[in-house]
Backbone as XML, in Angstrom:
<?xml version="1.0"?>
<chain id="A" units="angstrom">
  <residue number="1" name="MET">
    <atom name="N" x="184.199" y="107.583" z="95.633"/>
    <atom name="CA" x="184.305" y="106.696" z="96.699"/>
    <atom name="C" x="185.784" y="106.529" z="97.143"/>
  </residue>
  <residue number="2" name="SER">
    <atom name="N" x="186.024" y="106.702" z="98.220"/>
    <atom name="CA" x="187.560" y="106.841" z="98.825"/>
    <atom name="C" x="187.945" y="105.357" z="98.988"/>
  </residue>
  <residue number="3" name="ALA">
    <atom name="N" x="189.193" y="105.243" z="99.199"/>
    <atom name="CA" x="189.975" y="104.209" z="99.595"/>
    <atom name="C" x="189.596" y="103.700" z="101.410"/>
  </residue>
  <residue number="4" name="GLY">
    <atom name="N" x="189.181" y="104.491" z="102.353"/>
    <atom name="CA" x="189.051" y="104.514" z="103.304"/>
    <atom name="C" x="187.455" y="103.469" z="103.571"/>
  </residue>
  <residue number="5" name="THR">
    <atom name="N" x="186.989" y="103.661" z="102.682"/>
    <atom name="CA" x="185.586" y="103.090" z="103.111"/>
    <atom name="C" x="185.422" y="101.518" z="103.292"/>
  </residue>
  <residue number="6" name="ARG">
    <atom name="N" x="184.856" y="100.391" z="104.018"/>
    <atom name="CA" x="185.103" y="99.298" z="104.034"/>
    <atom name="C" x="183.517" y="98.677" z="103.937"/>
  </residue>
  <residue number="7" name="THR">
    <atom name="N" x="183.201" y="97.814" z="103.937"/>
    <atom name="CA" x="182.531" y="97.048" z="104.078"/>
    <atom name="C" x="181.994" y="96.517" z="105.777"/>
  </residue>
  <residue number="8" name="PRO">
    <atom name="N" x="181.043" y="96.364" z="105.978"/>
    <atom name="CA" x="180.693" y="96.207" z="107.394"/>
    <atom name="C" x="180.674" y="94.684" z="107.689"/>
  </residue>
  <residue number="9" name="ARG">
    <atom name="N" x="181.130" y="93.930" z="108.738"/>
    <atom name="CA" x="181.819" y="92.636" z="109.168"/>
    <atom name="C" x="180.589" y="92.327" z="110.060"/>
  </residue>
  <residue number="10" name="LEU">
    <atom name="N" x="179.980" y="91.048" z="110.035"/>
    <atom name="CA" x="179.402" y="90.739" z="111.336"/>
    <atom name="C" x="180.045" y="90.636" z="112.361"/>
  </residue>
  <residue number="11" name="PRO">
    <atom name="N" x="179.699" y="91.091" z="113.545"/>
    <atom name="CA" x="180.564" y="90.592" z="114.985"/>
    <atom name="C" x="180.804" y="89.551" z="115.040"/>
  </residue>
  <residue number="12" name="GLU">
    <atom name="N" x="182.125" y="88.854" z="115.408"/>
    <atom name="CA" x="182.566" y="87.633" z="115.855"/>
    <atom name="C" x="181.757" y="86.820" z="116.831"/>
  </residue>
  <residue number="13" name="GLY">
    <atom name="N" x="181.324" y="85.948" z="116.391"/>
    <atom name="CA" x="180.707" y="84.870" z="117.085"/>
    <atom name="C" x="179.709" y="85.086" z="117.692"/>
  </residue>
  <residue number="14" name="ARG">
    <atom name="N" x="179.057" y="85.656" z="116.941"/>
    <atom name="CA" x="177.451" y="86.391" z="117.202"/>
    <atom name="C" x="176.108" y="85.140" z="116.514"/>
  </residue>
  <residue number="15" name="TYR">
    <atom name="N" x="176.689" y="84.871" z="115.333"/>
    <atom name="CA" x="175.741" y="83.971" z="114.755"/>
    <atom name="C" x="176.522" y="82.763" z="114.510"/>
  </residue>
  <residue number="16" name="GLY">
    <atom name="N" x="177.451" y="82.176" z="115.341"/>
    <atom name="CA" x="177.585" y="80.841" z="115.278"/>
    <atom name="C" x="178.108" y="80.434" z="114.541"/>
  </residue>
  <residue number="17" name="ARG">
    <atom name="N" x="179.030" y="80.923" z="113.357"/>
    <atom name="CA" x="179.228" y="79.545" z="112.653"/>
    <atom name="C" x="180.260" y="78.621" z="112.787"/>
  </residue>
  <residue number="18" name="ARG">
    <atom name="N" x="179.857" y="77.562" z="111.718"/>
    <atom name="CA" x="180.232" y="76.152" z="112.275"/>
    <atom name="C" x="181.144" y="75.892" z="111.234"/>
  </residue>
  <residue number="19" name="GLY">
    <atom name="N" x="182.040" y="74.991" z="112.143"/>
    <atom name="CA" x="183.298" y="74.768" z="111.427"/>
    <atom name="C" x="182.607" y="74.014" z="110.093"/>
  </residue>
  <residue number="20" name="ASP">
    <atom name="N" x="183.677" y="73.495" z="109.073"/>
    <atom name="CA" x="183.421" y="72.564" z="107.708"/>
    <atom name="C" x="183.337" y="71.384" z="107.851"/>
  </residue>
  <residue number="21" name="ARG">
    <atom name="N" x="184.077" y="70.767" z="109.012"/>
    <atom name="CA" x="183.837" y="69.461" z="109.779"/>
    <atom name="C" x="182.381" y="69.523" z="109.800"/>
  </residue>
  <residue number="22" name="GLU">
    <atom name="N" x="181.879" y="69.936" z="111.081"/>
    <atom name="CA" x="180.766" y="69.433" z="111.496"/>
    <atom name="C" x="179.438" y="70.092" z="110.502"/>
  </residue>
  <residue number="23" name="THR">
    <atom name="N" x="179.355" y="70.704" z="109.210"/>
    <atom name="CA" x="178.723" y="70.730" z="108.336"/>
    <atom name="C" x="178.845" y="69.464" z="107.194"/>
  </residue>
  <residue number="24" name="ASP">
    <atom name="N" x="179.391" y="69.081" z="107.023"/>
    <atom name="CA" x="179.931" y="67.854" z="106.217"/>
    <atom name="C" x="179.330" y="66.550" z="107.193"/>
  </residue>
  <residue number="25" name="ARG">
    <atom name="N" x="179.858" y="66.617" z="108.537"/>
    <atom name="CA" x="179.275" y="65.574" z="109.010"/>
    <atom name="C" x="177.461" y="65.338" z="109.001"/>
  </residue>
  <residue number="26" name="ARG">
    <atom name="N" x="177.203" y="66.366" z="109.028"/>
    <atom name="CA" x="175.556" y="67.014" z="109.062"/>
    <atom name="C" x="175.078" y="66.638" z="108.108"/>
  </residue>
  <residue number="27" name="LEU">
    <atom name="N" x="175.914" y="66.866" z="106.715"/>
    <atom name="CA" x="174.991" y="66.453" z="105.655"/>
    <atom name="C" x="175.010" y="65.019" z="104.782"/>
  </residue>
  <residue number="28" name="LYS">
    <atom name="N" x="176.087" y="64.601" z="105.738"/>
    <atom name="CA" x="176.837" y="63.007" z="105.089"/>
    <atom name="C" x="175.239" y="62.251" z="106.088"/>
  </residue>
  <residue number="29" name="VAL">
    <atom name="N" x="174.997" y="62.752" z="107.273"/>
    <atom name="CA" x="174.120" y="62.011" z="107.848"/>
    <atom name="C" x="172.685" y="62.388" z="107.353"/>
  </residue>
  <residue number="30" name="ILE">
    <atom name="N" x="172.329" y="63.749" z="106.783"/>
    <atom name="CA" x="170.800" y="63.707" z="106.653"/>
    <atom name="C" x="170.552" y="62.547" z="105.090"/>
  </residue>
  <residue number="31" name="GLY">
    <atom name="N" x="171.854" y="62.801" z="103.806"/>
    <atom name="CA" x="171.912" y="62.247" z="103.046"/>
    <atom name="C" x="171.557" y="60.622" z="103.708"/>
  </residue>
  <residue number="32" name="ALA">
    <atom name="N" x="172.540" y="59.919" z="104.684"/>
    <atom name="CA" x="172.098" y="58.706" z="104.953"/>
    <atom name="C" x="170.667" y="58.244" z="105.180"/>
  </residue>
  <residue number="33" name="VAL">
    <atom name="N" x="170.162" y="59.051" z="105.728"/>
    <atom name="CA" x="168.643" y="59.306" z="106.467"/>
    <atom name="C" x="167.520" y="59.101" z="104.902"/>
  </residue>
  <residue number="34" name="CYS">
    <atom name="N" x="167.996" y="60.225" z="103.762"/>
    <atom name="CA" x="167.278" y="60.135" z="103.068"/>
    <atom name="C" x="167.414" y="58.760" z="101.749"/>
  </residue>
  <residue number="35" name="GLY">
    <atom name="N" x="168.679" y="58.460" z="102.013"/>
    <atom name="CA" x="169.205" y="57.079" z="100.983"/>
    <atom name="C" x="168.080" y="55.821" z="101.604"/>
  </residue>
  <residue number="36" name="VAL">
    <atom name="N" x="168.405" y="55.472" z="103.322"/>
    <atom name="CA" x="167.507" y="54.948" z="103.718"/>
    <atom name="C" x="166.053" y="55.004" z="103.364"/>
  </residue>
  <residue number="37" name="LEU">
    <atom name="N" x="165.832" y="55.820" z="103.909"/>
    <atom name="CA" x="164.156" y="56.407" z="103.740"/>
    <atom name="C" x="163.167" y="55.952" z="102.129"/>
  </residue>
  <residue number="38" name="ALA">
    <atom name="N" x="164.292" y="56.339" z="100.848"/>
    <atom name="CA" x="164.214" y="55.859" z="99.660"/>
    <atom name="C" x="164.558" y="54.351" z="99.298"/>
  </residue>
  <residue number="39" name="LEU">
    <atom name="N" x="165.076" y="53.556" z="100.169"/>
    <atom name="CA" x="165.508" y="52.196" z="99.587"/>
    <atom name="C" x="164.194" y="51.434" z="100.727"/>
  </residue>
  <residue number="40" name="GLY">
    <atom name="N" x="163.629" y="51.773" z="101.896"/>
    <atom name="CA" x="162.637" y="51.733" z="101.663"/>
    <atom name="C" x="161.489" y="51.575" z="101.284"/>
  </residue>
  <residue number="41" name="LEU">
    <atom name="N" x="160.906" y="52.769" z="100.558"/>
    <atom name="CA" x="159.886" y="53.337" z="99.767"/>
    <atom name="C" x="159.979" y="52.147" z="98.589"/>
  </residue>
  <residue number="42" name="ILE">
    <atom name="N" x="161.032" y="52.050" z="98.063"/>
    <atom name="CA" x="161.199" y="51.245" z="96.822"/>
    <atom name="C" x="160.899" y="49.890" z="97.588"/>
  </residue>
  <residue number="43" name="ALA">
    <atom name="N" x="161.565" y="49.283" z="98.588"/>
    <atom name="CA" x="161.383" y="47.732" z="98.777"/>
    <atom name="C" x="160.033" y="47.392" z="98.684"/>
  </residue>
  <residue number="44" name="TRP">
    <atom name="N" x="159.363" y="48.277" z="99.228"/>
    <atom name="CA" x="157.666" y="48.658" z="100.251"/>
    <atom name="C" x="156.837" y="48.374" z="98.489"/>
  </residue>
  <residue number="45" name="LEU">
    <atom name="N" x="157.215" y="49.385" z="98.110"/>
    <atom name="CA" x="156.513" y="49.635" z="96.612"/>
    <atom name="C" x="156.646" y="48.109" z="95.234"/>
  </residue>
  <residue number="46" name="GLY">
    <atom name="N" x="157.844" y="47.995" z="95.712"/>
    <atom name="CA" x="157.806" y="46.710" z="94.935"/>
    <atom name="C" x="157.422" y="45.710" z="95.508"/>
  </residue>
  <residue number="47" name="SER">
    <atom name="N" x="157.712" y="45.003" z="96.919"/>
    <atom name="CA" x="157.046" y="43.682" z="97.410"/>
    <atom name="C" x="155.431" y="44.048" z="97.270"/>
  </residue>
  <residue number="48" name="SER">
    <atom name="N" x="154.957" y="45.086" z="97.209"/>
    <atom name="CA" x="153.698" y="44.932" z="97.441"/>
    <atom name="C" x="152.809" y="45.057" z="95.850"/>
  </residue>
  <residue number="49" name="TYR">
    <atom name="N" x="153.967" y="45.179" z="95.065"/>
    <atom name="CA" x="153.530" y="45.048" z="93.434"/>
    <atom name="C" x="153.448" y="43.809" z="93.203"/>
  </residue>
  <residue number="50" name="LEU">
    <atom name="N" x="155.047" y="42.556" z="93.970"/>
    <atom name="CA" x="154.737" y="41.470" z="93.306"/>
    <atom name="C" x="153.985" y="40.301" z="94.179"/>
  </residue>
  <residue number="51" name="ILE">
    <atom name="N" x="153.367" y="40.881" z="95.438"/>
    <atom name="CA" x="152.563" y="40.120" z="95.876"/>
    <atom name="C" x="151.000" y="40.352" z="95.498"/>
  </residue>
  <residue number="52" name="ARG">
    <atom name="N" x="150.890" y="41.463" z="94.680"/>
    <atom name="CA" x="149.183" y="41.800" z="94.263"/>
    <atom name="C" x="149.530" y="41.061" z="92.852"/>
  </residue>
  <residue number="53" name="GLU">
    <atom name="N" x="150.425" y="41.100" z="92.126"/>
    <atom name="CA" x="150.971" y="40.261" z="90.824"/>
    <atom name="C" x="150.546" y="38.806" z="90.929"/>
  </residue>
  <residue number="54" name="THR">
    <atom name="N" x="151.126" y="38.378" z="91.855"/>
    <atom name="CA" x="151.238" y="36.956" z="92.065"/>
    <atom name="C" x="149.862" y="36.362" z="92.378"/>
  </residue>
  <residue number="55" name="ARG">
    <atom name="N" x="149.142" y="37.127" z="92.987"/>
    <atom name="CA" x="147.761" y="36.416" z="93.433"/>
    <atom name="C" x="146.922" y="35.909" z="92.179"/>
  </residue>
  <residue number="56" name="ILE">
    <atom name="N" x="147.025" y="36.986" z="91.255"/>
    <atom name="CA" x="145.768" y="36.683" z="90.229"/>
    <atom name="C" x="145.361" y="37.801" z="89.297"/>
  </residue>
  <residue number="57" name="ASN">
    <atom name="N" x="146.022" y="37.335" z="87.760"/>
    <atom name="CA" x="146.393" y="38.382" z="87.002"/>
    <atom name="C" x="145.611" y="37.863" z="85.761"/>
  </residue>
  <residue number="58" name="GLY">
    <atom name="N" x="145.074" y="38.721" z="84.914"/>
    <atom name="CA" x="144.452" y="38.100" z="83.457"/>
    <atom name="C" x="144.995" y="38.451" z="82.194"/>
  </residue>
  <residue number="59" name="THR">
    <atom name="N" x="144.500" y="38.401" z="81.079"/>
    <atom name="CA" x="144.563" y="39.439" z="79.835"/>
    <atom name="C" x="143.817" y="38.952" z="78.950"/>
  </residue>
  <residue number="60" name="VAL">
    <atom name="N" x="143.402" y="39.662" z="78.277"/>
    <atom name="CA" x="142.488" y="39.313" z="76.855"/>
    <atom name="C" x="142.715" y="39.379" z="75.908"/>
  </residue>
  <residue number="61" name="PRO">
    <atom name="N" x="143.503" y="38.367" z="75.353"/>
    <atom name="CA" x="144.819" y="38.493" z="74.266"/>
    <atom name="C" x="143.814" y="38.812" z="72.881"/>
  </residue>
  <residue number="62" name="THR">
    <atom name="N" x="142.549" y="38.135" z="72.492"/>
    <atom name="CA" x="141.466" y="38.424" z="71.376"/>
    <atom name="C" x="140.300" y="38.711" z="71.886"/>
  </residue>
  <residue number="63" name="PHE">
    <atom name="N" x="139.397" y="38.808" z="70.954"/>
    <atom name="CA" x="138.029" y="38.953" z="70.965"/>
    <atom name="C" x="137.480" y="39.624" z="69.448"/>
  </residue>
  <residue number="64" name="GLN">
    <atom name="N" x="136.085" y="39.222" z="69.926"/>
    <atom name="CA" x="135.625" y="39.369" z="68.487"/>
    <atom name="C" x="134.270" y="39.756" z="68.604"/>
  </residue>
  <residue number="65" name="ALA">
    <atom name="N" x="133.672" y="40.814" z="67.773"/>
    <atom name="CA" x="132.095" y="41.074" z="68.016"/>
    <atom name="C" x="131.097" y="40.472" z="66.914"/>
  </residue>
  <residue number="66" name="LEU">
    <atom name="N" x="130.599" y="39.393" z="67.563"/>
    <atom name="CA" x="129.453" y="38.456" z="67.178"/>
    <atom name="C" x="128.107" y="39.262" z="66.340"/>
  </residue>
  <residue number="67" name="SER">
    <atom name="N" x="127.363" y="40.367" z="67.357"/>
    <atom name="CA" x="126.733" y="41.107" z="66.784"/>
    <atom name="C" x="126.842" y="42.348" z="67.194"/>
  </residue>
  <residue number="68" name="ASP">
    <atom name="N" x="125.715" y="43.406" z="67.349"/>
    <atom name="CA" x="125.545" y="44.482" z="67.983"/>
    <atom name="C" x="125.173" y="44.207" z="69.593"/>
  </residue>
  <residue number="69" name="SER">
    <atom name="N" x="125.079" y="43.114" z="69.763"/>
    <atom name="CA" x="124.637" y="42.966" z="71.086"/>
    <atom name="C" x="125.463" y="42.230" z="71.953"/>
  </residue>
  <residue number="70" name="GLU">
    <atom name="N" x="126.128" y="41.398" z="71.120"/>
    <atom name="CA" x="127.403" y="40.620" z="71.892"/>
    <atom name="C" x="129.104" y="40.504" z="71.530"/>
  </residue>
  <residue number="71" name="LEU">
    <atom name="N" x="129.798" y="40.166" z="72.009"/>
    <atom name="CA" x="131.288" y="40.343" z="72.252"/>
    <atom name="C" x="131.686" y="39.198" z="72.836"/>
  </residue>
  <residue number="72" name="GLN">
    <atom name="N" x="132.464" y="38.143" z="71.892"/>
    <atom name="CA" x="133.224" y="37.128" z="72.270"/>
    <atom name="C" x="134.717" y="37.137" z="72.718"/>
  </residue>
  <residue number="73" name="LEU">
    <atom name="N" x="135.087" y="36.817" z="73.971"/>
    <atom name="CA" x="136.804" y="37.294" z="74.042"/>
    <atom name="C" x="137.459" y="36.172" z="74.780"/>
  </residue>
  <residue number="74" name="HIS">
    <atom name="N" x="138.237" y="35.867" z="74.488"/>
    <atom name="CA" x="139.579" y="34.797" z="75.197"/>
    <atom name="C" x="139.657" y="35.629" z="76.661"/>
  </residue>
  <residue number="75" name="LEU">
    <atom name="N" x="139.340" y="35.075" z="77.480"/>
    <atom name="CA" x="140.061" y="35.749" z="78.951"/>
    <atom name="C" x="140.597" y="34.426" z="79.390"/>
  </residue>
  <residue number="76" name="ALA">
    <atom name="N" x="142.550" y="35.133" z="79.310"/>
    <atom name="CA" x="143.376" y="33.802" z="80.074"/>
    <atom name="C" x="143.883" y="34.725" z="81.532"/>
  </residue>
  <residue number="77" name="VAL">
    <atom name="N" x="143.975" y="34.136" z="82.160"/>
    <atom name="CA" x="144.185" y="34.445" z="83.346"/>
    <atom name="C" x="145.111" y="33.397" z="84.471"/>
  </residue>
  <residue number="78" name="ARG">
    <atom name="N" x="146.336" y="33.786" z="84.907"/>
    <atom name="CA" x="147.276" y="33.158" z="85.862"/>
    <atom name="C" x="147.372" y="33.575" z="87.326"/>
  </residue>
  <residue number="79" name="LYS">
    <atom name="N" x="147.335" y="32.987" z="87.879"/>
    <atom name="CA" x="147.346" y="32.824" z="89.561"/>
    <atom name="C" x="147.358" y="31.998" z="90.485"/>
  </residue>
  <residue number="80" name="THR">
    <atom name="N" x="147.888" y="31.773" z="91.672"/>
    <atom name="CA" x="148.664" y="30.877" z="92.639"/>
    <atom name="C" x="147.355" y="29.755" z="92.510"/>
  </residue>
  <residue number="81" name="GLU">
    <atom name="N" x="147.723" y="28.612" z="92.693"/>
    <atom name="CA" x="146.796" y="27.607" z="93.192"/>
    <atom name="C" x="146.105" y="27.738" z="94.413"/>
  </residue>
  <residue number="82" name="GLY">
    <atom name="N" x="144.687" y="27.370" z="93.959"/>
    <atom name="CA" x="143.436" y="27.813" z="95.170"/>
    <atom name="C" x="142.990" y="28.735" z="95.061"/>
  </residue>
  <residue number="83" name="THR">
    <atom name="N" x="143.399" y="30.139" z="94.146"/>
    <atom name="CA" x="142.880" y="31.363" z="94.496"/>
    <atom name="C" x="141.870" y="31.383" z="93.709"/>
  </residue>
  <residue number="84" name="ALA">
    <atom name="N" x="140.430" y="31.829" z="94.153"/>
    <atom name="CA" x="139.599" y="32.379" z="93.194"/>
    <atom name="C" x="138.976" y="33.477" z="93.169"/>
  </residue>
  <residue number="85" name="GLY">
    <atom name="N" x="138.272" y="34.147" z="92.323"/>
    <atom name="CA" x="138.490" y="35.256" z="92.105"/>
    <atom name="C" x="137.220" y="35.514" z="90.993"/>
  </residue>
  <residue number="86" name="SER">
    <atom name="N" x="137.410" y="37.232" z="90.213"/>
    <atom name="CA" x="136.585" y="37.647" z="89.402"/>
    <atom name="C" x="137.648" y="38.385" z="88.557"/>
  </residue>
  <residue number="87" name="CYS">
    <atom name="N" x="137.268" y="38.292" z="87.308"/>
    <atom name="CA" x="137.569" y="39.387" z="86.481"/>
    <atom name="C" x="136.743" y="40.347" z="85.522"/>
  </residue>
  <residue number="88" name="THR">
    <atom name="N" x="136.902" y="41.530" z="85.996"/>
    <atom name="CA" x="135.943" y="42.491" z="85.255"/>
    <atom name="C" x="136.706" y="43.040" z="83.424"/>
  </residue>
  <residue number="89" name="VAL">
    <atom name="N" x="135.338" y="43.088" z="82.934"/>
    <atom name="CA" x="135.857" y="42.961" z="81.122"/>
    <atom name="C" x="135.054" y="44.372" z="80.815"/>
  </residue>
  <residue number="90" name="ARG">
    <atom name="N" x="135.432" y="45.251" z="79.937"/>
    <atom name="CA" x="134.294" y="46.345" z="79.661"/>
    <atom name="C" x="134.276" y="46.136" z="77.908"/>
  </residue>
  <residue number="91" name="SER">
    <atom name="N" x="133.906" y="46.915" z="77.464"/>
    <atom name="CA" x="133.767" y="46.718" z="76.106"/>
    <atom name="C" x="133.178" y="48.385" z="75.957"/>
  </residue>
  <residue number="92" name="GLN">
    <atom name="N" x="134.115" y="48.950" z="74.854"/>
    <atom name="CA" x="133.559" y="50.419" z="74.651"/>
    <atom name="C" x="133.235" y="50.512" z="72.852"/>
  </residue>
  <residue number="93" name="GLY">
    <atom name="N" x="132.035" y="51.251" z="72.341"/>
    <atom name="CA" x="131.616" y="51.255" z="71.007"/>
    <atom name="C" x="133.006" y="52.760" z="70.264"/>
  </residue>
  <residue number="94" name="GLU">
    <atom name="N" x="132.304" y="52.062" z="69.038"/>
    <atom name="CA" x="133.195" y="53.353" z="68.119"/>
    <atom name="C" x="133.276" y="54.434" z="68.978"/>
  </residue>
  <residue number="95" name="ASP">
    <atom name="N" x="132.165" y="55.375" z="69.671"/>
    <atom name="CA" x="132.670" y="56.600" z="69.961"/>
    <atom name="C" x="132.844" y="57.177" z="71.294"/>
  </residue>
  <residue number="96" name="GLY">
    <atom name="N" x="133.751" y="55.884" z="71.823"/>
    <atom name="CA" x="134.173" y="55.803" z="73.121"/>
    <atom name="C" x="133.506" y="55.211" z="74.299"/>
  </residue>
  <residue number="97" name="ALA">
    <atom name="N" x="132.058" y="55.365" z="74.236"/>
    <atom name="CA" x="130.853" y="54.785" z="75.097"/>
    <atom name="C" x="131.321" y="53.931" z="75.464"/>
  </residue>
  <residue number="98" name="VAL">
    <atom name="N" x="130.859" y="53.461" z="77.207"/>
    <atom name="CA" x="131.030" y="52.187" z="77.183"/>
    <atom name="C" x="129.860" y="51.516" z="77.149"/>
  </residue>
  <residue number="99" name="VAL">
    <atom name="N" x="129.649" y="50.217" z="76.228"/>
    <atom name="CA" x="128.420" y="49.549" z="75.680"/>
    <atom name="C" x="128.248" y="48.018" z="76.640"/>
  </residue>
  <residue number="100" name="GLY">
    <atom name="N" x="129.145" y="47.828" z="77.425"/>
    <atom name="CA" x="129.259" y="46.331" z="77.937"/>
    <atom name="C" x="130.116" y="46.605" z="79.316"/>
  </residue>
  <residue number="101" name="VAL">
    <atom name="N" x="129.822" y="45.539" z="80.428"/>
    <atom name="CA" x="130.543" y="45.577" z="81.307"/>
    <atom name="C" x="130.381" y="44.251" z="82.125"/>
  </residue>
  <residue number="102" name="ALA">
    <atom name="N" x="131.196" y="43.495" z="82.309"/>
    <atom name="CA" x="130.585" y="41.953" z="83.413"/>
    <atom name="C" x="131.819" y="41.749" z="83.751"/>
  </residue>
  <residue number="103" name="ASP">
    <atom name="N" x="131.801" y="40.804" z="85.225"/>
    <atom name="CA" x="132.510" y="40.127" z="85.862"/>
    <atom name="C" x="132.676" y="38.708" z="85.689"/>
  </residue>
  <residue number="104" name="PHE">
    <atom name="N" x="133.630" y="38.220" z="85.207"/>
    <atom name="CA" x="133.705" y="36.772" z="84.941"/>
    <atom name="C" x="134.153" y="35.924" z="86.131"/>
  </residue>
  <residue number="105" name="PRO">
    <atom name="N" x="133.911" y="35.012" z="86.618"/>
    <atom name="CA" x="134.169" y="34.116" z="87.704"/>
    <atom name="C" x="135.611" y="32.975" z="87.485"/>
  </residue>
  <residue number="106" name="VAL">
    <atom name="N" x="136.554" y="33.625" z="88.062"/>
    <atom name="CA" x="137.401" y="32.834" z="87.784"/>
    <atom name="C" x="137.555" y="31.322" z="89.068"/>
  </residue>
  <residue number="107" name="PRO">
    <atom name="N" x="137.801" y="29.974" z="88.656"/>
    <atom name="CA" x="137.640" y="28.953" z="89.931"/>
    <atom name="C" x="139.064" y="28.800" z="90.567"/>
  </residue>
  <residue number="108" name="ALA">
    <atom name="N" x="138.716" y="28.175" z="91.682"/>
    <atom name="CA" x="139.716" y="28.468" z="92.310"/>
    <atom name="C" x="141.120" y="26.900" z="91.989"/>
  </residue>
  <residue number="109" name="ALA">
    <atom name="N" x="140.650" y="26.198" z="91.469"/>
    <atom name="CA" x="141.597" y="25.079" z="90.700"/>
    <atom name="C" x="142.382" y="25.740" z="90.089"/>
  </residue>
  <residue number="110" name="GLY">
    <atom name="N" x="143.743" y="24.531" z="89.548"/>
    <atom name="CA" x="144.889" y="25.265" z="89.107"/>
    <atom name="C" x="145.469" y="26.633" z="89.043"/>
  </residue>
  <residue number="111" name="THR">
    <atom name="N" x="146.390" y="26.992" z="88.354"/>
    <atom name="CA" x="147.185" y="27.755" z="88.152"/>
    <atom name="C" x="146.875" y="28.905" z="87.085"/>
  </residue>
  <residue number="112" name="GLY">
    <atom name="N" x="146.342" y="28.123" z="86.444"/>
    <atom name="CA" x="145.171" y="29.269" z="85.524"/>
    <atom name="C" x="144.327" y="28.944" z="84.985"/>
  </residue>
  <residue number="113" name="TYR">
    <atom name="N" x="143.599" y="29.892" z="84.061"/>
    <atom name="CA" x="142.421" y="29.830" z="83.610"/>
    <atom name="C" x="142.188" y="30.649" z="82.131"/>
  </residue>
  <residue number="114" name="ASP">
    <atom name="N" x="141.796" y="29.626" z="81.625"/>
    <atom name="CA" x="141.434" y="29.994" z="79.971"/>
    <atom name="C" x="140.218" y="29.517" z="80.075"/>
  </residue>
  <residue number="115" name="ALA">
    <atom name="N" x="139.201" y="30.952" z="79.390"/>
    <atom name="CA" x="137.981" y="30.328" z="78.706"/>
    <atom name="C" x="137.610" y="31.302" z="77.550"/>
  </residue>
  <residue number="116" name="VAL">
    <atom name="N" x="136.479" y="31.452" z="76.874"/>
    <atom name="CA" x="136.047" y="32.264" z="75.782"/>
    <atom name="C" x="134.689" y="32.463" z="76.262"/>
  </residue>
  <residue number="117" name="VAL">
    <atom name="N" x="134.518" y="33.647" z="76.757"/>
    <atom name="CA" x="133.400" y="34.108" z="77.370"/>
    <atom name="C" x="132.316" y="34.959" z="76.351"/>
  </residue>
  <residue number="118" name="SER">
    <atom name="N" x="131.036" y="35.272" z="76.728"/>
    <atom name="CA" x="130.885" y="36.133" z="75.700"/>
    <atom name="C" x="130.103" y="37.269" z="77.058"/>
  </residue>
  <residue number="119" name="LEU">
    <atom name="N" x="130.481" y="38.196" z="76.358"/>
    <atom name="CA" x="129.834" y="39.988" z="76.854"/>
    <atom name="C" x="128.998" y="40.694" z="76.414"/>
  </residue>
  <residue number="120" name="ARG">
    <atom name="N" x="128.046" y="40.540" z="76.642"/>
    <atom name="CA" x="126.167" y="41.659" z="76.440"/>
    <atom name="C" x="126.500" y="43.055" z="76.385"/>
  </residue>
  <residue number="121" name="THR">
    <atom name="N" x="126.218" y="43.562" z="75.409"/>
    <atom name="CA" x="126.874" y="45.089" z="75.153"/>
    <atom name="C" x="125.266" y="45.756" z="74.679"/>
  </residue>
  <residue number="122" name="THR">
    <atom name="N" x="125.047" y="46.803" z="74.739"/>
    <atom name="CA" x="123.978" y="47.971" z="74.469"/>
    <atom name="C" x="124.242" y="48.082" z="73.214"/>
  </residue>
  <residue number="123" name="ALA">
    <atom name="N" x="125.361" y="48.061" z="72.008"/>
    <atom name="CA" x="125.751" y="48.545" z="70.894"/>
    <atom name="C" x="127.021" y="47.934" z="70.469"/>
  </residue>
  <residue number="124" name="ARG">
    <atom name="N" x="127.316" y="47.592" z="69.341"/>
    <atom name="CA" x="128.642" y="46.985" z="68.900"/>
    <atom name="C" x="129.591" y="47.488" z="69.880"/>
  </residue>
  <residue number="125" name="GLY">
    <atom name="N" x="130.250" y="46.782" z="70.298"/>
    <atom name="CA" x="131.967" y="46.585" z="71.038"/>
    <atom name="C" x="132.595" y="46.660" z="69.986"/>
  </residue>
  <residue number="126" name="THR">
    <atom name="N" x="133.663" y="47.719" z="70.473"/>
    <atom name="CA" x="134.951" y="47.384" z="69.332"/>
    <atom name="C" x="136.167" y="47.330" z="69.916"/>
  </residue>
  <residue number="127" name="THR">
    <atom name="N" x="136.249" y="47.293" z="71.432"/>
    <atom name="CA" x="137.099" y="46.963" z="72.492"/>
    <atom name="C" x="136.723" y="45.636" z="73.444"/>
  </residue>
  <residue number="128" name="ALA">
    <atom name="N" x="137.628" y="45.346" z="73.849"/>
    <atom name="CA" x="137.376" y="44.443" z="74.870"/>
    <atom name="C" x="138.448" y="44.188" z="75.558"/>
  </residue>
  <residue number="129" name="GLU">
    <atom name="N" x="138.505" y="45.248" z="77.043"/>
    <atom name="CA" x="139.236" y="45.468" z="77.983"/>
    <atom name="C" x="139.546" y="45.032" z="79.269"/>
  </residue>
  <residue number="130" name="LEU">
    <atom name="N" x="140.535" y="44.433" z="79.679"/>
    <atom name="CA" x="140.304" y="43.932" z="80.809"/>
    <atom name="C" x="140.404" y="44.690" z="82.356"/>
  </residue>
  <residue number="131" name="LEU">
    <atom name="N" x="139.573" y="45.364" z="82.727"/>
    <atom name="CA" x="140.243" y="46.633" z="83.982"/>
    <atom name="C" x="140.946" y="45.790" z="85.334"/>
  </residue>
  <residue number="132" name="GLY">
    <atom name="N" x="140.591" y="44.624" z="85.236"/>
    <atom name="CA" x="141.241" y="44.394" z="86.324"/>
    <atom name="C" x="140.657" y="42.700" z="86.962"/>
  </residue>
  <residue number="133" name="CYS">
    <atom name="N" x="141.494" y="41.527" z="87.736"/>
    <atom name="CA" x="141.456" y="40.758" z="88.457"/>
    <atom name="C" x="141.301" y="41.064" z="89.929"/>
  </residue>
  <residue number="134" name="THR">
    <atom name="N" x="140.478" y="40.512" z="90.720"/>
    <atom name="CA" x="140.591" y="40.380" z="91.985"/>
    <atom name="C" x="140.187" y="39.370" z="92.774"/>
  </residue>
  <residue number="135" name="PRO">
    <atom name="N" x="141.310" y="38.574" z="94.242"/>
    <atom name="CA" x="140.794" y="37.473" z="94.865"/>
    <atom name="C" x="139.300" y="37.391" z="95.270"/>
  </residue>
  <residue number="136" name="ALA">
    <atom name="N" x="138.782" y="36.570" z="95.417"/>
    <atom name="CA" x="137.469" y="36.481" z="96.355"/>
    <atom name="C" x="137.950" y="36.338" z="97.618"/>
  </residue>
</chain>
């Protein structure tokens, strides 16, 4: 290697180098737009979740297998006044196979509904799982 070798340089002005100020400003604008879009997405997801949850929401706090063909469960539902609907419950056997599924109606009166209901099964049920409640 000799002292006279130099690394090649790009021709001046040919590739349009930008100044640091313009690059910083562009990055700030892109960051602000992405931030606004992210906040909008979070607000939309949060509001849709709250709207859905305030309509009708239920749980199955307790259940008991009465026989190989019947499961008794407690259905507790919170809802807004005047909202009717139905809640879907399923039961699984020891092997994980679904042994029973049923829809239970929820009346429109009141802001809550508690009932002890019976679920018919094809084999002994070991679980009682609320799949969801939907307004009518």
